[in-house]
N, C-alpha and C positions, 0 to 999 in steps of 0.2 A: 387502885389497889400495887403495891410494887412491885420491883421485877421477884421476891424474897418470896410476898408472903400469892404472886400468884405462879410461882411453883413451883409452891408444898400445895397446891387447888390440885393444882396437873399431877404435881404426882397422885393424890388421895383421888383426885376420877377416873386416873388411869389406874387404879390399883384396886375403885372400885364395880372397875369395869373388867380388871380381865379374876378379878371372884367371881360376880357376875353370869363372865361368860361357863369358867366352869361349871357353876351350874346350873346352867341350861347346856354344859353337855351329857351331864346324868338326869336329866327331866326338860327334855327338850316340850312339853305341850304345858307350862306354867304362865299364861302371859301375865300373869302378876311378875317373877322375874324378866319378862321378854320386857316390857314394857320397861322398868326399871334400869336395865342394860339401855334404852333407850333413849333415857336420859339423864342418865349419866353421862351417855357414847351425845350428847347434844351438850353436854354445860358442858363435859372437855373441847366437842371441835369448837367451838367463845371465849371460853376460855384461852387458847393456842392460841388463834385470831387475835386475841387483843394479845398477848406474848409478843405473835411476831410481831402486830402493828407498829407495840412500843420499844421492845429492842433489836427483835433480826428472829431467822428463823429457829425456829428450836433443832429443825431436822433438817442436816443438809437438799432432801428432799422437796421442800419449799421455800428456796432460793426462789426468788422473784426477778420479776427486768435486766439488764443487758448486762447487767454486772453480779459477780464473781464474791454477794455480802455473804456466805458460807462466815468467808472469813474474817469477816472483820469485828469486833468489842470480842469479848470478852467467850466464848460459848457459854453455854445456855449452866451446861453445867454449875460454872465458874459462881457464886454469889462473891457480891458484893464490886461486878463491877460497874464502872459510868455510870449514875441515872441520870436520866434527864429529865 
């Protein structure tokens, strides 16, 4: 999956999670909604890990190692960055 495709999918899953969260705020007993929320969260975690492994951290708190690599390369929201 390209950088742009990953970002689009991450945005879509993030939106789906937010919508599910808002629904759960008013329907906390809905097991289907909770299952859906957890599925979206798991998919988002997987894609964020994939993005980070290919292109670097999405958020400053995702920086790993002994170097502050948050500032390396294009920012996550900038498209058209260097592809590996």
